[in-house]
Backbone as CSV, one residue per row, in Angstrom:
resi,resn,N_x,N_y,N_z,CA_x,CA_y,CA_z,C_x,C_y,C_z
1,MET,65.773,-0.061,35.117,65.413,1.343,35.268,65.489,2.007,33.883
2,ALA,64.443,2.869,33.631,64.407,3.524,32.336,65.473,4.578,32.247
3,THR,66.058,4.686,31.087,67.092,5.687,30.865,66.440,7.041,30.654
4,ALA,67.239,8.087,30.699,66.729,9.448,30.485,66.118,9.597,29.096
5,GLU,66.726,8.940,28.109,66.225,9.021,26.740,64.853,8.386,26.625
6,GLU,64.663,7.226,27.305,63.373,6.529,27.275,62.286,7.378,27.921
7,ILE,62.667,8.028,29.063,61.690,8.880,29.759,61.287,10.056,28.866
8,ARG,62.285,10.638,28.188,61.986,11.764,27.288,61.035,11.355,26.171
9,ILE,61.249,10.170,25.590,60.392,9.659,24.501,58.966,9.449,24.995
10,ARG,58.853,8.888,26.228,57.526,8.646,26.790,56.767,9.962,27.022
11,LEU,57.483,10.977,27.547,56.845,12.273,27.793,56.369,12.912,26.491
12,ILE,57.225,12.821,25.474,56.840,13.366,24.163,55.603,12.649,23.629
13,ALA,55.564,11.325,23.732,54.430,10.525,23.260,53.161,10.895,24.000
14,ARG,53.335,11.075,25.352,52.152,11.440,26.155,51.592,12.795,25.749
15,ASP,52.515,13.754,25.561,52.082,15.096,25.181,51.398,15.091,23.816
16,GLU,51.983,14.361,22.890,51.403,14.292,21.542,50.037,13.614,21.570
17,THR,49.907,12.584,22.424,48.618,11.892,22.548,47.555,12.831,23.094
18,LYS,47.926,13.635,24.136,46.991,14.600,24.693,46.549,15.613,23.641
19,LYS,47.526,16.082,22.860,47.211,17.030,21.798,46.249,16.424,20.771
20,ALA,46.504,15.155,20.462,45.650,14.475,19.478,44.218,14.356,19.988
21,PHE,44.070,13.957,21.254,42.730,13.836,21.839,42.044,15.194,21.922
22,ALA,42.824,16.213,22.306,42.259,17.563,22.393,41.777,18.029,21.030
23,SER,42.576,17.764,20.012,42.211,18.132,18.651,40.969,17.384,18.202
24,ALA,40.929,16.097,18.521,39.769,15.287,18.154,38.517,15.794,18.844
25,LYS,38.680,16.189,20.136,37.544,16.688,20.907,37.008,17.978,20.293
26,ARG,37.964,18.869,19.925,37.545,20.114,19.283,36.847,19.822,17.958
27,GLY,37.388,18.853,17.236,36.789,18.473,15.960,35.377,17.949,16.132
28,MET,35.185,17.153,17.194,33.850,16.624,17.463,32.894,17.757,17.808
29,GLY,33.416,18.753,18.547,32.579,19.900,18.896,32.154,20.660,17.663
30,GLU,33.116,20.878,16.751,32.795,21.570,15.511,31.810,20.771,14.673
31,THR,32.006,19.442,14.692,31.097,18.571,13.931,29.684,18.670,14.472
32,LYS,29.573,18.685,15.818,28.252,18.812,16.446,27.606,20.141,16.077
33,LYS,28.426,21.210,16.102,27.905,22.517,15.733,27.429,22.526,14.283
34,ALA,28.228,21.926,13.426,27.872,21.874,12.002,26.601,21.065,11.805
35,ALA,26.531,19.942,12.523,25.354,19.086,12.407,24.117,19.816,12.899
36,PHE,24.261,20.555,14.011,23.130,21.309,14.562,22.682,22.393,13.588
37,SER,23.672,23.091,12.995,23.349,24.137,12.033,22.654,23.554,10.815
38,LEU,23.146,22.403,10.359,22.542,21.744,9.205,21.113,21.314,9.520
39,LYS,20.931,20.758,10.727,19.595,20.327,11.139,18.641,21.517,11.200
40,THR,19.157,22.620,11.760,18.339,23.836,11.850,17.949,24.327,10.462
41,ALA,18.918,24.262,9.547,18.639,24.698,8.176,17.579,23.825,7.519
42,PHE,17.720,22.508,7.727,16.739,21.603,7.131,15.353,21.832,7.722
43,VAL,15.285,22.055,9.029,13.997,22.315,9.678,13.386,23.589,9.117
44,ALA,14.226,24.612,8.956,13.735,25.878,8.414,13.236,25.711,6.978
45,ILE,14.051,25.001,6.183,13.657,24.760,4.791,12.367,23.948,4.737
46,GLY,12.288,22.931,5.598,11.080,22.110,5.645,9.870,22.920,6.050
47,GLY,10.066,23.850,7.000,8.961,24.699,7.433,8.482,25.597,6.311
48,VAL,9.410,26.175,5.572,9.051,27.033,4.442,8.334,26.228,3.360
49,ALA,8.863,25.026,3.081,8.248,24.162,2.060,6.832,23.783,2.468
50,LEU,6.650,23.465,3.757,5.331,23.098,4.245,4.374,24.277,4.143
51,ALA,4.847,25.464,4.523,4.008,26.656,4.450,3.609,26.938,3.001
52,ASN,4.572,26.788,2.077,4.281,27.005,0.656,3.276,25.994,0.135
53,SER,3.413,24.740,0.580,2.495,23.689,0.153,1.082,23.977,0.640
54,ILE,0.972,24.386,1.900,-0.336,24.725,2.461,-0.943,25.902,1.709
55,LEU,-0.113,26.906,1.454,-0.582,28.093,0.743,-1.044,27.756,-0.669
56,ASP,-0.244,26.972,-1.401,-0.584,26.615,-2.787,-1.885,25.823,-2.859
57,THR,-2.037,24.857,-1.950,-3.258,24.041,-1.946,-4.483,24.882,-1.641
58,ASN,-4.376,25.763,-0.661,-5.509,26.619,-0.308,-5.842,27.602,-1.417
59,ARG,-4.819,28.104,-2.096,-5.066,29.003,-3.225,-5.782,28.263,-4.351
60,GLN,-5.362,27.026,-4.590,-5.989,26.223,-5.639,-7.465,25.988,-5.331
61,PHE,-7.751,25.626,-4.078,-9.140,25.349,-3.706,-9.979,26.628,-3.693
62,ASP,-9.376,27.743,-3.324,-10.091,29.020,-3.369,-10.485,29.362,-4.803
63,LYS,-9.543,29.160,-5.733,-9.823,29.433,-7.147,-10.959,28.541,-7.653
64,MET,-10.940,27.269,-7.248,-11.987,26.352,-7.697,-13.343,26.792,-7.189
65,ARG,-13.409,27.206,-5.929,-14.683,27.657,-5.353,-15.188,28.912,-6.055
66,ILE,-14.274,29.845,-6.337,-14.661,31.080,-7.017,-15.187,30.784,-8.417
67,THR,-14.491,29.888,-9.139,-14.931,29.532,-10.495,-16.249,28.770,-10.458
68,LEU,-16.409,27.893,-9.480,-17.680,27.176,-9.333,-18.827,28.158,-9.114
69,ARG,-18.566,29.183,-8.309,-19.591,30.195,-8.042,-19.965,30.920,-9.337
70,ALA,-18.953,31.142,-10.184,-19.209,31.851,-11.438,-20.058,31.015,-12.396
71,VAL,-19.726,29.716,-12.519,-20.455,28.883,-13.492,-21.802,28.392,-12.976
72,THR,-21.993,28.421,-11.647,-23.288,27.983,-11.087,-24.186,29.161,-10.721
73,SER,-23.612,30.374,-10.791,-24.363,31.618,-10.583,-24.771,31.916,-9.149
74,SER,-24.356,31.113,-8.177,-24.675,31.422,-6.784,-23.718,30.692,-5.847
75,ALA,-23.458,31.312,-4.692,-22.579,30.698,-3.704,-23.191,29.426,-3.151
76,THR,-24.506,29.430,-2.982,-25.194,28.253,-2.453,-25.059,27.063,-3.392
77,GLU,-25.284,27.319,-4.681,-25.181,26.242,-5.669,-23.737,25.783,-5.820
78,ALA,-22.806,26.720,-5.701,-21.383,26.370,-5.791,-20.999,25.444,-4.647
79,ASN,-21.457,25.755,-3.451,-21.168,24.906,-2.288,-21.810,23.536,-2.440
80,ARG,-23.025,23.506,-2.965,-23.716,22.235,-3.174,-22.972,21.386,-4.213
81,SER,-22.517,22.033,-5.262,-21.769,21.326,-6.309,-20.450,20.788,-5.780
82,PHE,-19.764,21.603,-4.969,-18.478,21.176,-4.423,-18.650,20.005,-3.459
83,ASP,-19.725,20.038,-2.692,-20.018,18.911,-1.790,-20.282,17.636,-2.600
84,LEU,-20.993,17.792,-3.718,-21.270,16.647,-4.602,-19.967,16.070,-5.144
85,ILE,-19.086,16.938,-5.595,-17.798,16.506,-6.156,-16.964,15.779,-5.111
86,ARG,-16.881,16.351,-3.919,-16.076,15.746,-2.853,-16.643,14.392,-2.437
87,ASP,-17.940,14.298,-2.378,-18.562,13.022,-2.009,-18.321,11.973,-3.094
88,PHE,-18.454,12.390,-4.355,-18.227,11.471,-5.464,-16.774,11.003,-5.506
89,ALA,-15.849,11.913,-5.193,-14.413,11.597,-5.249,-14.024,10.496,-4.271
90,ARG,-14.773,10.354,-3.192,-14.444,9.326,-2.200,-14.586,7.916,-2.778
91,ASN,-15.376,7.790,-3.826,-15.607,6.474,-4.433,-15.186,6.422,-5.894
92,ALA,-14.288,7.334,-6.265,-13.809,7.374,-7.652,-12.285,7.487,-7.655
93,PRO,-11.638,6.910,-8.646,-10.168,6.939,-8.712,-9.619,8.234,-9.303
94,PHE,-10.289,9.343,-9.017,-9.871,10.645,-9.523,-9.938,11.659,-8.397
95,SER,-9.029,12.621,-8.415,-8.927,13.583,-7.327,-10.039,14.627,-7.369
96,VAL,-10.256,15.263,-6.222,-11.243,16.334,-6.124,-10.884,17.464,-7.086
97,ALA,-9.601,17.793,-7.164,-9.167,18.882,-8.040,-9.491,18.588,-9.504
98,GLU,-9.183,17.367,-9.947,-9.450,17.005,-11.351,-10.942,16.993,-11.640
99,LEU,-11.717,16.416,-10.728,-13.162,16.350,-10.925,-13.785,17.741,-10.939
100,THR,-13.271,18.623,-10.110,-13.803,19.989,-10.060,-13.536,20.722,-11.369
101,GLN,-12.323,20.594,-11.886,-11.990,21.246,-13.152,-12.878,20.732,-14.282
102,SER,-13.120,19.433,-14.301,-13.975,18.851,-15.335,-15.424,19.299,-15.166
103,PHE,-15.868,19.366,-13.924,-17.225,19.841,-13.625,-17.407,21.256,-14.159
104,ILE,-16.410,22.108,-13.930,-16.464,23.495,-14.384,-16.535,23.565,-15.914
105,LYS,-15.761,22.732,-16.586,-15.778,22.707,-18.056,-17.152,22.315,-18.576
106,MET,-17.747,21.301,-17.938,-19.067,20.860,-18.390,-20.116,21.940,-18.183
107,LYS,-20.080,22.597,-17.027,-21.047,23.659,-16.751,-20.868,24.818,-17.724
108,ALA,-19.622,25.161,-18.024,-19.350,26.271,-18.935,-19.883,25.999,-20.339
109,LEU,-19.952,24.725,-20.720,-20.450,24.334,-22.046,-21.948,24.096,-22.058
110,GLY,-22.573,24.309,-20.908,-24.016,24.114,-20.841,-24.431,22.673,-20.648
111,LEU,-23.472,21.805,-20.301,-23.799,20.411,-20.036,-24.290,20.255,-18.598
112,ASP,-24.848,19.108,-18.310,-25.406,18.875,-16.983,-24.559,17.837,-16.240
113,PRO,-23.596,18.276,-15.461,-22.696,17.335,-14.771,-23.318,16.748,-13.499
114,THR,-24.339,15.934,-13.682,-24.972,15.278,-12.541,-24.055,14.179,-12.011
115,ARG,-24.409,13.615,-10.876,-23.617,12.522,-10.330,-23.612,11.335,-11.286
116,GLU,-24.763,11.076,-11.917,-24.860,9.956,-12.859,-23.929,10.174,-14.062
117,THR,-23.883,11.403,-14.543,-22.994,11.719,-15.664,-21.536,11.522,-15.267
118,MET,-21.190,11.994,-14.081,-19.811,11.860,-13.608,-19.438,10.393,-13.413
119,GLU,-20.360,9.606,-12.913,-20.104,8.166,-12.749,-19.861,7.508,-14.100
120,SER,-20.667,7.890,-15.075,-20.508,7.328,-16.417,-19.160,7.700,-17.023
121,PHE,-18.813,8.976,-16.951,-17.540,9.442,-17.497,-16.365,8.772,-16.774
122,ALA,-16.506,8.588,-15.466,-15.449,7.940,-14.685,-15.258,6.496,-15.137
123,ASN,-16.352,5.813,-15.455,-16.267,4.430,-15.935,-15.518,4.358,-17.260
124,THR,-15.871,5.242,-18.187,-15.238,5.223,-19.502,-13.755,5.568,-19.403
125,ALA,-13.438,6.596,-18.637,-12.033,7.001,-18.470,-11.225,5.879,-17.824
126,SER,-11.783,5.245,-16.796,-11.081,4.161,-16.102,-10.866,2.967,-17.017
127,ALA,-11.904,2.603,-17.748,-11.820,1.442,-18.631,-10.772,1.622,-19.725
128,MET,-10.606,2.864,-20.176,-9.671,3.136,-21.270,-8.306,3.606,-20.772
129,GLY,-8.115,3.614,-19.446,-6.830,4.016,-18.884,-6.511,5.490,-19.079
130,LYS,-7.548,6.319,-19.119,-7.374,7.758,-19.320,-7.767,8.516,-18.050
131,SER,-7.438,9.787,-18.016,-7.866,10.614,-16.899,-9.312,11.042,-17.110
132,PHE,-9.945,11.444,-16.033,-11.325,11.926,-16.117,-11.384,13.157,-17.014
133,ASP,-10.398,14.015,-16.871,-10.372,15.258,-17.638,-10.208,14.992,-19.135
134,GLN,-9.475,13.946,-19.487,-9.294,13.626,-20.913,-10.628,13.274,-21.571
135,PHE,-11.441,12.484,-20.861,-12.734,12.128,-21.461,-13.672,13.327,-21.465
136,THR,-13.608,14.127,-20.418,-14.439,15.333,-20.376,-14.119,16.238,-21.557
137,GLU,-12.843,16.412,-21.856,-12.444,17.268,-22.974,-12.865,16.660,-24.312
138,ALA,-12.831,15.330,-24.396,-13.274,14.672,-25.636,-14.767,14.920,-25.847
139,VAL,-15.538,14.847,-24.764,-16.978,15.125,-24.841,-17.204,16.594,-25.191
140,ALA,-16.437,17.475,-24.524,-16.572,18.910,-24.786,-16.288,19.230,-26.253
141,ASP,-15.247,18.608,-26.810,-14.937,18.808,-28.232,-16.076,18.307,-29.115
142,ALA,-16.615,17.144,-28.777,-17.699,16.564,-29.580,-18.922,17.478,-29.599
143,ILE,-19.197,18.110,-28.466,-20.333,19.027,-28.384,-20.169,20.194,-29.358
144,THR,-18.935,20.603,-29.581,-18.665,21.723,-30.495,-18.364,21.254,-31.916
145,GLY,-18.566,19.959,-32.180,-18.394,19.441,-33.531,-17.025,18.901,-33.854
146,GLU,-16.170,18.768,-32.843,-14.832,18.207,-33.031,-14.792,16.805,-32.427
147,PHE,-14.606,15.795,-33.264,-14.719,14.410,-32.792,-13.398,13.638,-32.758
148,GLU,-12.312,14.319,-33.046,-11.015,13.657,-33.154,-10.623,12.940,-31.856
149,ARG,-10.831,13.584,-30.728,-10.399,13.003,-29.454,-11.177,11.746,-29.072
150,LEU,-12.354,11.590,-29.615,-13.140,10.398,-29.289,-12.470,9.129,-29.805
151,LYS,-11.607,9.281,-30.800,-10.903,8.111,-31.338,-10.021,7.467,-30.267
152,GLU,-9.533,8.283,-29.325,-8.697,7.756,-28.241,-9.475,6.790,-27.354
153,PHE,-10.790,6.872,-27.435,-11.653,6.009,-26.623,-12.360,4.952,-27.479
154,GLY,-11.839,4.788,-28.696,-12.390,3.755,-29.574,-13.711,4.114,-30.216
155,ILE,-14.047,5.395,-30.258,-15.333,5.843,-30.808,-15.098,6.534,-32.149
156,LYS,-15.664,5.984,-33.197,-15.553,6.565,-34.533,-16.828,7.331,-34.876
157,THR,-16.674,8.379,-35.670,-17.842,9.207,-36.021,-17.903,9.484,-37.524
158,LYS,-19.113,9.717,-37.972,-19.342,10.100,-39.371,-20.541,11.037,-39.392
159,GLN,-20.329,12.233,-39.939,-21.400,13.217,-39.977,-22.153,13.137,-41.305
160,GLU,-23.457,13.187,-41.189,-24.319,13.177,-42.380,-25.408,14.221,-42.177
161,GLY,-25.128,15.435,-42.639,-26.088,16.518,-42.467,-26.287,16.838,-40.995
162,GLU,-27.520,16.737,-40.542,-27.843,17.016,-39.139,-27.814,15.753,-38.287
163,LYS,-27.238,14.713,-38.817,-27.120,13.454,-38.069,-25.644,13.080,-37.886
164,ILE,-25.399,12.306,-36.859,-24.054,11.797,-36.595,-24.141,10.300,-36.350
165,LYS,-23.238,9.572,-36.986,-23.180,8.132,-36.756,-21.960,7.824,-35.888
166,PHE,-22.222,7.303,-34.703,-21.156,6.885,-33.805,-20.994,5.372,-33.911
167,THR,-19.770,4.921,-34.105,-19.513,3.484,-34.147,-18.598,3.125,-32.986
168,PHE,-19.098,2.222,-32.117,-18.330,1.824,-30.941,-18.486,0.323,-30.742
169,GLN,-17.342,-0.360,-30.644,-17.305,-1.812,-30.484,-18.150,-2.522,-31.556
170,GLY,-18.036,-2.007,-32.783,-18.698,-2.638,-33.926,-20.164,-2.305,-34.087
171,VAL,-20.714,-1.495,-33.196,-22.130,-1.128,-33.268,-22.245,0.344,-33.648
172,THR,-23.050,0.640,-34.661,-23.249,2.015,-35.122,-24.585,2.551,-34.620
173,THR,-24.526,3.747,-34.056,-25.722,4.407,-33.536,-25.851,5.781,-34.180
174,THR,-27.013,6.074,-34.712,-27.253,7.365,-35.352,-28.062,8.262,-34.415
175,ILE,-27.563,9.480,-34.202,-28.261,10.432,-33.326,-28.291,11.801,-33.985
176,GLY,-29.040,12.709,-33.377,-29.106,14.073,-33.885,-27.833,14.833,-33.526
177,LYS,-27.492,15.789,-34.364,-26.271,16.568,-34.148,-26.562,17.731,-33.198
178,ASN,-26.741,17.393,-31.926,-26.980,18.418,-30.904,-26.362,17.944,-29.587
179,SER,-26.078,18.902,-28.708,-25.354,18.597,-27.472,-26.072,17.590,-26.584
180,LYS,-27.380,17.682,-26.509,-28.137,16.787,-25.623,-27.989,15.334,-26.055
181,GLU,-28.148,15.070,-27.351,-28.075,13.687,-27.834,-26.630,13.165,-27.831
182,ILE,-25.688,14.054,-28.139,-24.279,13.640,-28.118,-23.873,13.248,-26.700
183,GLN,-24.202,14.098,-25.735,-23.869,13.789,-24.343,-24.591,12.523,-23.897
184,GLY,-25.836,12.376,-24.311,-26.609,11.194,-23.922,-25.979,9.909,-24.430
185,PHE,-25.510,9.926,-25.691,-24.880,8.729,-26.246,-23.572,8.407,-25.527
186,LEU,-22.740,9.416,-25.347,-21.443,9.195,-24.700,-21.620,8.770,-23.240
187,LYS,-22.653,9.268,-22.608,-22.952,8.867,-21.239,-23.380,7.400,-21.182
188,SER,-24.117,6.951,-22.203,-24.619,5.574,-22.212,-23.486,4.552,-22.271
189,ILE,-22.368,4.927,-22.875,-21.227,4.007,-22.970,-20.703,3.652,-21.580
190,GLY,-20.565,4.657,-20.750,-20.081,4.415,-19.390,-21.090,3.688,-18.523
191,GLU,-22.352,3.822,-18.868,-23.411,3.177,-18.080,-23.627,1.721,-18.479
192,VAL,-23.286,1.392,-19.723,-23.561,0.039,-20.231,-22.263,-0.740,-20.456
193,GLN,-21.523,-0.384,-21.492,-20.330,-1.152,-21.845,-19.253,-1.129,-20.750
194,PHE,-19.109,0.007,-20.082,-18.030,0.130,-19.092,-18.537,0.231,-17.657
195,ALA,-19.724,-0.216,-17.434,-20.306,-0.132,-16.091,-19.406,-0.831,-15.058
196,GLY,-19.133,-0.138,-13.955,-18.333,-0.730,-12.871,-16.838,-0.573,-13.019
197,ALA,-16.371,0.012,-14.122,-14.921,0.136,-14.351,-14.254,1.046,-13.318
198,ALA,-14.907,2.145,-12.973,-14.323,3.071,-11.998,-14.235,2.426,-10.617
199,LYS,-15.251,1.682,-10.253,-15.255,1.005,-8.951,-14.123,-0.017,-8.882
200,ALA,-13.922,-0.746,-9.974,-12.851,-1.746,-10.012,-11.487,-1.092,-9.851
201,GLN,-11.278,0.055,-10.508,-10.004,0.754,-10.388,-9.853,1.352,-8.990
202,MET,-10.961,1.746,-8.414,-10.922,2.342,-7.079,-10.431,1.344,-6.038
203,GLU,-10.668,0.078,-6.268,-10.274,-0.955,-5.314,-8.788,-1.297,-5.397
204,GLY,-8.101,-0.728,-6.370,-6.670,-0.985,-6.534,-5.817,0.080,-5.873
205,LEU,-4.517,0.019,-6.146,-3.563,0.943,-5.545,-3.804,2.379,-5.982
206,ASP,-4.144,2.577,-7.262,-4.377,3.937,-7.757,-5.470,4.631,-6.959
207,GLY,-6.554,3.912,-6.747,-7.672,4.491,-5.996,-7.272,4.855,-4.585
208,ALA,-6.510,3.978,-3.945,-6.072,4.229,-2.573,-5.178,5.462,-2.505
209,MET,-4.266,5.609,-3.479,-3.356,6.747,-3.482,-4.088,8.058,-3.759
210,VAL,-5.079,8.010,-4.640,-5.865,9.214,-4.930,-6.631,9.641,-3.685
211,ASN,-7.239,8.675,-2.996,-7.975,8.991,-1.769,-7.055,9.565,-0.697
212,LEU,-5.848,9.020,-0.617,-4.882,9.526,0.351,-4.528,10.979,0.031
213,GLY,-4.307,11.252,-1.245,-3.992,12.620,-1.657,-5.117,13.586,-1.334
214,ASP,-6.363,13.147,-1.564,-7.520,13.991,-1.244,-7.625,14.237,0.256
215,ALA,-7.325,13.200,1.041,-7.383,13.338,2.505,-6.359,14.357,2.988
216,VAL,-5.169,14.318,2.397,-4.124,15.294,2.754,-4.560,16.704,2.370
217,ASP,-5.132,16.843,1.167,-5.609,18.155,0.719,-6.697,18.688,1.648
218,GLU,-7.604,17.811,2.072,-8.677,18.207,2.989,-8.091,18.743,4.287
219,LEU,-7.084,18.041,4.806,-6.442,18.470,6.043,-5.769,19.826,5.863
220,VAL,-5.074,19.983,4.751,-4.372,21.236,4.472,-5.362,22.392,4.348
221,VAL,-6.496,22.138,3.696,-7.522,23.175,3.550,-8.103,23.549,4.914
222,GLN,-8.319,22.560,5.763,-8.828,22.831,7.104,-7.844,23.676,7.902
223,ILE,-6.547,23.374,7.752,-5.519,24.169,8.424,-5.580,25.614,7.931
224,GLY,-5.729,25.768,6.634,-5.810,27.113,6.071,-7.024,27.873,6.562
225,GLN,-8.163,27.184,6.599,-9.409,27.826,7.008,-9.463,28.100,8.505
226,SER,-8.598,27.458,9.267,-8.598,27.664,10.719,-7.952,28.995,11.114
227,GLY,-7.447,29.739,10.134,-6.863,31.044,10.425,-5.599,31.349,9.655
228,LEU,-4.952,30.303,9.137,-3.701,30.523,8.418,-3.918,31.327,7.141
229,ASN,-4.986,31.040,6.408,-5.270,31.779,5.176,-5.410,33.273,5.451
230,GLU,-6.151,33.586,6.499,-6.363,34.992,6.852,-5.053,35.664,7.243
231,LEU,-4.225,34.933,8.007,-2.929,35.466,8.428,-2.033,35.738,7.230
232,LEU,-1.938,34.760,6.317,-1.084,34.917,5.141,-1.591,36.031,4.228
233,THR,-2.913,36.192,4.153,-3.498,37.259,3.358,-3.127,38.616,3.932
234,ASP,-3.222,38.744,5.253,-2.845,39.989,5.925,-1.369,40.322,5.700
235,ILE,-0.528,39.295,5.801,0.904,39.506,5.587,1.175,39.962,4.167
236,ALA,0.522,39.323,3.200,0.711,39.695,1.798,0.225,41.111,1.529
237,ASN,-0.924,41.468,2.100,-1.460,42.828,1.914,-0.568,43.874,2.547
238,SER,-0.024,43.543,3.730,0.863,44.470,4.422,2.139,44.691,3.612
239,ALA,2.663,43.597,3.050,3.880,43.688,2.243,3.625,44.532,0.991
240,SER,2.432,44.375,0.387,2.098,45.146,-0.799,1.962,46.635,-0.479
241,ASP,1.363,46.924,0.690,1.180,48.319,1.094,2.510,48.993,1.395
242,ALA,3.482,48.187,1.824,4.778,48.737,2.215,5.655,49.081,1.024
243,THR,5.326,48.502,-0.140,6.152,48.765,-1.334,5.718,50.029,-2.059
């Protein structure tokens, strides 16, 4: 038979055990509450980040369309140009945003950014491991008489009065010092020496990732155009009027 002292020890142990479990249970409840609050915070933060991402992408595309309209002189031509860029981007290792910016630069300089020109520039940029915009800027500089950037693409130049001698891959070509002939020569490099370079890069991981990024941007723009852009614009205008 258990003594009184043993019974007292057992009762104390039982009570302490109950207290421990009760404390643990309360702790688990607090942990669940904390976890729920943290989850709610992350969801809220994620929602804000997503909204900001959608807004930023739509603002970027709106700016591109507005600038395209300015350099092409009409909304119809701007839409046609943007459709050309988007279609070309599906088969090029460069994003719609980058191609659009380069297209705008070429139009602003009076160049003719046809699909053939863009294909040529894409070949040269891909072959030399450069961005499309880098080669576009090198061409733009050359049109204004600055040839330094062409060295990055292995093209050397020498000016002689109204003539320019371009040396590329050991071959020297002399042309007139005017935008049409300069663009024509630089375009020929992508059509001949680097033909197919953009397609080859497109078949790799870089091309796949660029296409994925464009697909996401397209989806985000569609979401914006479905009514979100108008809603956010109204909210922004209302906030401005209230201040």
